[in-house]
C-alpha positions as CSV (number, residue, x, y, z in Angstrom):
1,M,48.5,117.4,-29.7
2,R,45.2,117.2,-31.5
3,N,44.2,114.1,-33.6
4,D,41.9,116.3,-35.7
5,L,43.2,116.8,-39.3
6,I,41.5,119.5,-41.3
7,I,41.7,120.3,-45.0
8,G,41.8,123.8,-46.3
9,L,40.5,124.2,-49.9
10,D,41.3,127.5,-51.6
11,I,39.3,127.7,-54.8
12,G,40.7,130.4,-57.1
13,S,40.4,131.6,-60.7
14,S,43.6,129.8,-61.8
15,S,43.9,126.9,-59.5
16,V,42.5,124.9,-56.6
17,R,45.0,124.7,-53.7
18,A,44.4,122.3,-50.9
19,V,46.4,121.6,-47.7
20,A,45.8,119.2,-44.8
21,G,47.0,120.3,-41.4
22,K,46.9,119.5,-37.7
23,Q,47.9,121.3,-34.5
24,T,51.1,120.2,-32.8
25,A,51.6,119.8,-29.0
26,N,53.0,123.4,-28.8
27,G,50.0,124.9,-30.6
28,T,51.7,125.5,-34.0
29,L,50.1,124.4,-37.3
30,E,51.7,121.6,-39.2
31,I,50.9,120.9,-42.8
32,V,51.1,117.2,-43.7
33,A,49.8,117.2,-47.3
34,T,49.1,119.4,-50.3
35,G,47.3,119.2,-53.5
36,S,46.5,121.4,-56.5
37,S,44.6,121.5,-59.8
38,N,44.1,123.9,-62.6
39,T,40.9,125.9,-62.9
40,S,41.8,128.4,-65.6
41,G,38.8,129.1,-67.8
42,Y,36.4,127.4,-65.3
43,I,36.3,130.3,-62.8
44,L,36.4,133.9,-63.8
45,N,36.8,136.7,-61.3
46,G,36.1,134.3,-58.5
47,E,32.8,133.1,-60.0
48,I,32.2,129.6,-61.4
49,V,31.4,129.5,-65.1
50,N,31.9,125.8,-65.7
51,I,30.5,123.7,-62.8
52,N,31.5,120.3,-64.1
53,K,35.1,121.1,-64.8
54,T,35.5,123.1,-61.6
55,S,34.1,120.2,-59.6
56,T,36.5,117.8,-61.3
57,A,39.4,120.1,-60.5
58,I,38.3,120.3,-56.8
59,A,38.0,116.5,-56.7
60,D,41.4,116.1,-58.2
61,A,43.0,118.3,-55.5
62,I,41.1,116.5,-52.8
63,N,42.2,113.1,-54.1
64,Q,45.9,114.2,-54.0
65,I,45.3,115.1,-50.3
66,A,43.5,111.8,-49.7
67,Q,46.5,109.7,-51.0
68,A,48.6,111.1,-48.2
69,L,46.2,110.9,-45.3
70,P,46.2,108.1,-42.8
71,G,43.1,106.0,-42.1
72,K,41.4,105.5,-45.4
73,S,38.1,104.7,-43.7
74,K,38.1,107.8,-41.5
75,E,36.1,110.8,-42.3
76,Y,37.9,114.1,-42.9
77,Y,36.4,117.5,-43.4
78,F,37.4,120.6,-45.5
79,S,36.8,124.3,-45.0
80,S,36.6,126.2,-48.2
81,N,36.6,129.9,-49.2
82,L,34.2,132.1,-51.1
83,S,35.1,135.2,-53.0
84,G,33.9,137.4,-55.9
85,S,32.7,140.9,-56.4
86,H,29.1,139.7,-55.5
87,I,30.1,139.5,-51.9
88,K,29.3,142.7,-49.9
89,V,30.6,143.8,-46.5
90,T,28.5,146.3,-44.8
91,P,28.1,147.7,-41.2
92,F,24.8,147.0,-39.4
93,T,23.6,148.5,-36.1
94,I,20.7,147.5,-33.9
95,S,19.5,149.0,-30.6
96,K,17.2,147.8,-27.9
97,T,15.7,149.2,-24.8
98,R,16.4,147.0,-21.7
99,K,13.6,146.0,-19.4
100,N,15.6,147.0,-16.3
101,A,18.4,149.5,-16.6
102,S,20.0,148.4,-13.3
103,D,20.3,144.8,-14.2
104,P,23.7,143.8,-15.6
105,V,24.0,142.7,-19.2
106,T,24.0,138.9,-19.5
107,V,25.1,136.4,-22.1
108,K,21.5,136.0,-23.1
109,D,21.2,139.8,-23.8
110,I,24.2,139.5,-26.3
111,V,22.8,136.3,-27.8
112,D,19.4,137.9,-28.3
113,I,20.6,141.1,-29.9
114,T,23.0,139.2,-32.2
115,E,20.2,136.8,-33.3
116,E,17.9,139.8,-33.9
117,A,20.6,141.4,-36.0
118,K,21.0,138.3,-38.1
119,K,17.2,138.0,-38.6
120,N,16.9,141.6,-39.7
121,V,19.8,141.3,-42.2
122,A,18.5,138.0,-43.6
123,E,15.1,139.7,-44.4
124,K,17.0,141.8,-46.9
125,N,19.6,139.3,-48.0
126,P,18.9,135.6,-47.5
127,C,22.5,134.6,-47.9
128,V,24.4,135.8,-44.9
129,L,27.9,134.4,-44.6
130,H,29.1,136.1,-41.5
131,T,27.8,138.4,-38.8
132,L,30.9,139.7,-37.1
133,P,30.4,141.8,-33.9
134,I,32.6,144.9,-33.8
135,G,31.3,146.3,-30.6
136,F,28.5,146.7,-28.1
137,K,27.4,149.9,-26.4
138,V,25.4,149.8,-23.1
139,G,23.7,153.1,-22.2
140,N,26.2,156.0,-22.4
141,L,29.2,153.7,-21.8
142,P,32.0,153.5,-24.4
143,E,31.8,150.7,-27.0
144,T,33.3,147.4,-26.0
145,L,33.5,143.8,-27.0
146,E,33.0,142.8,-23.4
147,P,29.6,144.2,-22.3
148,I,28.8,141.4,-19.9
149,G,28.0,142.9,-16.4
150,Q,27.6,146.5,-17.6
151,I,24.4,148.4,-16.7
152,G,22.3,150.9,-18.7
153,A,18.9,151.6,-20.2
154,T,19.8,150.6,-23.7
155,I,22.0,148.1,-25.5
156,Q,23.4,148.6,-29.0
157,G,25.1,146.0,-31.2
158,N,27.4,147.0,-34.0
159,F,28.2,144.3,-36.6
160,M,30.0,143.8,-39.8
161,V,27.8,141.7,-42.1
162,I,29.1,139.7,-45.0
163,T,26.6,138.6,-47.6
164,A,26.7,136.9,-51.0
165,Q,24.3,136.6,-53.9
166,L,22.2,133.6,-53.2
167,D,22.4,132.1,-56.7
168,K,26.2,132.3,-56.8
169,F,26.4,130.8,-53.3
170,E,24.1,127.9,-54.2
171,L,26.1,127.2,-57.4
172,F,29.3,127.2,-55.4
173,S,27.8,124.9,-52.8
174,R,26.6,122.5,-55.4
175,T,30.0,122.4,-57.0
176,L,31.7,121.6,-53.7
177,K,29.1,118.9,-52.9
178,S,29.6,117.1,-56.1
179,A,33.4,117.1,-55.5
180,E,33.1,115.3,-52.1
181,S,34.6,111.8,-51.8
182,D,33.5,108.9,-49.6
183,H,35.8,109.9,-46.8
184,I,36.3,113.7,-47.3
185,K,33.3,115.9,-46.7
186,G,32.6,119.6,-46.9
187,G,32.3,121.8,-43.9
188,N,31.9,125.6,-43.8
189,L,32.4,128.3,-46.4
190,Y,34.4,131.4,-45.3
191,F,34.9,134.8,-46.9
192,S,38.5,134.5,-48.2
193,P,40.1,137.5,-46.4
194,L,38.9,136.1,-43.0
195,A,40.9,132.9,-43.7
196,S,44.0,134.7,-45.1
197,S,44.1,137.0,-42.2
198,S,44.3,134.1,-39.7
199,S,47.5,132.8,-41.3
200,V,49.5,135.9,-42.2
201,L,48.4,138.7,-39.7
202,N,49.4,138.7,-36.1
203,A,47.4,140.1,-33.2
204,D,49.5,143.3,-32.9
205,E,48.9,144.2,-36.5
206,K,45.1,143.7,-36.2
207,Q,45.1,145.8,-33.0
208,Q,47.3,148.6,-34.3
209,G,45.6,148.7,-37.7
210,V,46.6,146.9,-40.9
211,V,45.5,146.4,-44.5
212,L,45.5,142.9,-46.0
213,V,45.8,142.8,-49.8
214,D,45.2,139.3,-51.2
215,I,46.1,139.3,-55.0
216,G,44.8,136.4,-56.9
217,S,44.6,135.7,-60.6
218,G,41.1,136.9,-61.1
219,T,40.3,139.0,-58.0
220,T,42.0,141.1,-55.3
221,E,40.6,141.3,-51.8
222,I,41.3,144.3,-49.6
223,S,40.4,144.1,-45.9
224,I,41.2,146.6,-43.1
225,Y,41.5,145.7,-39.4
226,Q,41.7,148.1,-36.5
227,N,41.3,147.3,-32.8
228,K,41.3,143.6,-33.7
229,R,38.1,144.1,-35.7
230,L,37.3,143.9,-39.4
231,K,36.5,147.5,-40.4
232,H,36.2,147.3,-44.1
233,A,36.5,144.8,-47.0
234,T,35.9,144.7,-50.7
235,V,36.6,142.3,-53.6
236,L,37.9,143.8,-56.9
237,N,37.6,142.2,-60.3
238,W,41.3,142.9,-60.6
239,G,44.0,140.2,-60.5
240,G,47.2,138.9,-62.0
241,D,45.3,137.9,-65.2
242,R,44.9,141.6,-65.9
243,I,48.7,142.0,-66.0
244,T,49.0,139.0,-68.3
245,E,46.5,140.7,-70.7
246,D,48.5,144.0,-70.5
247,L,51.7,142.1,-71.5
248,R,49.9,140.2,-74.3
249,I,48.7,143.4,-75.8
250,G,51.7,145.7,-75.1
251,L,54.3,143.2,-76.3
252,D,52.2,141.6,-79.0
253,V,52.7,138.0,-77.7
254,T,50.4,135.1,-77.0
255,S,48.7,134.8,-73.6
256,E,50.9,131.8,-72.8
257,H,54.1,133.7,-73.5
258,A,52.7,136.7,-71.6
259,E,52.1,134.6,-68.5
260,A,55.6,133.1,-68.8
261,L,57.2,136.5,-69.1
262,K,55.3,137.7,-66.0
263,T,56.1,134.7,-63.8
264,R,59.7,134.1,-64.9
265,F,61.0,137.6,-65.6
266,G,58.5,140.0,-64.1
267,T,59.2,142.5,-61.3
268,A,57.3,145.4,-59.8
269,V,60.2,148.0,-60.1
270,H,61.6,148.5,-63.6
271,R,64.6,150.6,-62.6
272,L,66.3,147.5,-61.3
273,I,66.3,145.9,-64.7
274,D,69.2,146.4,-67.1
275,L,68.2,148.2,-70.3
276,N,69.9,145.6,-72.5
277,E,68.4,142.5,-70.9
278,V,66.4,140.6,-73.5
279,V,64.5,137.4,-73.7
280,L,63.7,135.5,-76.9
281,I,60.1,134.4,-77.5
282,P,59.9,131.3,-79.8
283,G,58.4,132.0,-83.2
284,I,55.4,130.3,-84.7
285,A,55.9,127.2,-86.8
286,G,59.7,127.6,-87.0
287,R,59.7,131.3,-87.6
288,K,62.4,133.5,-86.1
289,P,62.2,134.1,-82.3
290,T,61.0,137.6,-81.2
291,P,63.3,139.6,-78.8
292,I,61.4,141.1,-75.8
293,S,62.9,143.7,-73.5
294,V,62.7,142.5,-69.9
295,K,62.7,146.2,-68.9
296,N,59.6,146.8,-71.0
297,V,58.0,143.8,-69.2
298,A,58.8,145.4,-65.8
299,I,57.5,148.8,-67.0
300,I,54.1,147.4,-67.9
301,I,53.8,145.4,-64.6
302,E,54.9,148.4,-62.5
303,E,52.3,150.7,-64.0
304,R,49.5,148.2,-63.3
305,M,50.7,147.6,-59.8
306,K,50.9,151.4,-59.1
307,E,47.2,151.5,-60.1
308,L,46.4,148.7,-57.6
309,A,48.3,150.5,-54.8
310,A,46.3,153.7,-55.6
311,I,43.1,151.7,-55.3
312,V,44.2,150.3,-51.9
313,M,44.8,153.9,-50.7
314,A,41.3,154.9,-51.9
315,E,39.8,152.0,-49.9
316,I,41.8,153.1,-46.8
317,Q,40.5,156.6,-47.1
318,K,36.9,155.3,-47.1
319,T,37.4,154.0,-43.6
320,T,40.2,155.7,-41.7
321,Q,43.3,157.8,-42.0
322,A,46.3,156.0,-43.5
323,Q,48.7,157.2,-40.7
324,L,46.5,155.4,-38.1
325,L,47.3,152.0,-39.7
326,R,50.5,151.4,-37.8
327,G,50.6,147.8,-39.0
328,G,50.9,149.1,-42.6
329,I,50.1,146.8,-45.5
330,V,50.5,143.0,-45.8
331,I,50.3,141.5,-49.3
332,C,49.5,137.8,-49.9
333,G,48.1,135.6,-52.6
334,G,49.8,134.4,-55.8
335,G,50.3,138.0,-56.9
336,A,52.5,138.6,-53.9
337,Q,55.2,136.4,-55.5
338,L,56.1,139.3,-57.8
339,P,59.6,140.5,-56.9
340,D,59.9,144.0,-55.3
341,L,56.1,144.3,-55.0
342,D,56.4,145.3,-51.3
343,D,58.9,148.1,-52.2
344,L,56.5,149.5,-54.8
345,F,53.5,149.5,-52.5
346,Q,55.5,151.2,-49.7
347,K,56.7,153.9,-52.1
348,V,53.2,154.6,-53.6
349,T,51.2,154.4,-50.3
350,G,53.8,155.6,-47.8
351,L,52.9,152.7,-45.5
352,E,55.3,150.1,-44.4
353,T,54.6,147.0,-46.5
354,R,55.6,143.3,-46.1
355,I,54.8,140.1,-47.9
356,G,52.5,137.8,-45.9
357,L,53.9,134.3,-45.4
358,P,51.6,131.7,-43.7
359,D,52.4,130.9,-40.1
360,A,52.8,127.1,-40.4
361,T,55.4,124.4,-40.6
362,A,55.8,121.6,-43.1
363,A,55.7,118.0,-41.8
364,F,58.8,115.9,-42.3
365,G,58.8,114.6,-45.8
366,L,56.6,117.2,-47.3
367,T,58.4,118.6,-50.4
368,T,56.0,121.5,-51.1
369,D,57.3,124.9,-50.0
370,I,54.4,126.2,-47.9
371,K,56.2,129.4,-46.9
372,D,54.6,131.0,-49.9
373,P,52.0,133.9,-49.9
374,A,50.0,131.8,-52.4
375,F,49.2,129.4,-49.5
376,A,47.7,132.1,-47.3
377,T,44.1,131.3,-47.8
378,S,44.3,127.5,-47.8
379,I,46.4,127.4,-44.7
380,G,44.2,130.1,-43.1
381,L,41.2,127.9,-43.6
382,V,42.9,125.2,-41.5
383,Q,44.0,127.7,-38.9
384,V,40.3,128.9,-38.6
385,Y,39.2,125.6,-37.3
386,F,41.9,125.4,-34.6
387,D,41.3,129.0,-33.6
388,Q,37.7,128.2,-33.1
389,I,38.2,125.1,-31.1
390,N,40.8,126.7,-28.9
391,A,38.5,129.7,-28.2
392,A,35.7,127.3,-27.3
393,E,37.9,125.4,-24.8
394,E,39.3,128.6,-23.3
395,S,35.8,129.9,-22.7
396,N,34.9,126.5,-21.3
397,E,31.7,127.1,-23.2
398,E,30.3,129.0,-20.3
399,V,30.3,132.5,-21.7
400,P,30.0,132.3,-25.5
401,N,29.1,135.4,-27.4
402,I,27.2,133.3,-29.8
403,P,25.2,130.2,-28.8
404,S,26.5,126.7,-29.7
405,S,24.5,124.7,-32.1
406,Q,24.2,122.1,-29.3
407,P,21.8,122.6,-26.3
408,S,23.4,123.9,-23.2
409,Q,24.1,121.3,-20.4
410,P,22.7,121.9,-16.9
411,D,25.6,120.3,-15.1
412,K,28.7,122.2,-14.0
413,T,31.2,119.6,-15.1
414,K,33.8,120.7,-17.6
415,P,32.5,119.8,-21.0
416,K,34.5,117.6,-23.3
417,P,36.3,119.3,-26.2
418,P,34.0,119.8,-29.2
419,S,34.2,117.2,-31.9
420,I,35.0,118.2,-35.5
421,K,31.3,117.9,-36.4
422,D,30.4,120.2,-33.5
423,I,33.0,122.8,-34.5
424,F,31.7,123.0,-38.1
425,G,28.2,123.7,-36.6
426,R,29.4,126.2,-34.0
427,L,28.8,130.0,-34.2
428,V,32.2,130.9,-32.8
429,D,34.8,133.3,-34.3
430,S,38.3,134.1,-33.4
431,L,39.2,135.4,-36.9
432,V,39.0,139.1,-35.9
433,G,39.9,138.9,-32.3
434,T,36.4,138.2,-31.1
435,E,34.4,135.2,-30.3
436,G,31.3,135.6,-32.5
437,D,30.9,134.4,-36.1
438,D,29.5,131.7,-38.2
439,G,30.8,130.4,-41.5
440,G,28.1,129.8,-44.1
441,S,27.6,126.0,-44.2
442,Y,26.2,124.2,-47.2
């Protein structure tokens, strides 16, 4: 059982959601504390518009976590997510001619071509969040993620590069920095879908092909995995707030009432609602209440969600054939709480769909229900840390795909497990089934 305790900080357009977790003796993730704070109006479509109030909200969520943590003088670290339509995910390929075609490919060859890829990408965009290897090709051999030992005249590296706009990244980083406490410090920033995937997708789904749809209040993130590799991802300025606005306009109610109708009476399939079911909306200043048809609420929601399902299909068709995604669709995020949403997506797309619940257990005494798709990213940010440290130990740090931030040791003794500070500086990834990635630190 590890003594490390990591905080995952999911910063969204409606709330900050924080969890603190540790790894148990049997390798499962246990959540020991949670915290949350409202960010409505401070973050729009995943981008900060009020730095002071956002920082205060983050600090509030962190403080709730701090109250439950042991050892008030001990330093803890948090991983946080970054999203928004300014983030771009693009493929990048680089090739090199090898000095001696008969020499086997070494770790250094992989390190060199990976670093060269990062350098080339950074020349065009100085804010590179992740450089994820999706395969290497040596000579005329098939693409592989394990090229060590192969021989050939050339080596080609194929990567998926995730970049952000520098000004938005720096604003986000400043906001996080100002929210730190004396004992809780910031670590790495991760592209949200990478964190969510680690908590709600299993290895078989990533291998067979799966689409992860993370529906937040201001954005929706769509990511596609095949052969355990991230193949495509995009962030839409489309979230639950759009449904709230549709209800406000279509039913002629206030935004507050529209949100309440969505969360308390909403469903994604209107045929399941009785035509005579009505809810009364309180009138203004003592006026008569207004009757609202619950079926009309469902009709408005269903049409919007059909639109989103169609967008998901369009994103799939940019990358692959839908029938090749045997893992179907997994939906997470706060928007996945909408009843019957999986049934609607399955009907529209023809792909088997399930709601993604985080793979973690709650510690004894924790009253928050963490088996909730809204916790996918925050819990995933904790899982990322333990995935990385486990991968580092399994490889014994002898054959890393990406170099450690620490200088290599000449002795052959088994190295001690990396400390938490080491891990946050490492360039190791097990998010997409590989061992090569770096989270953007700040």
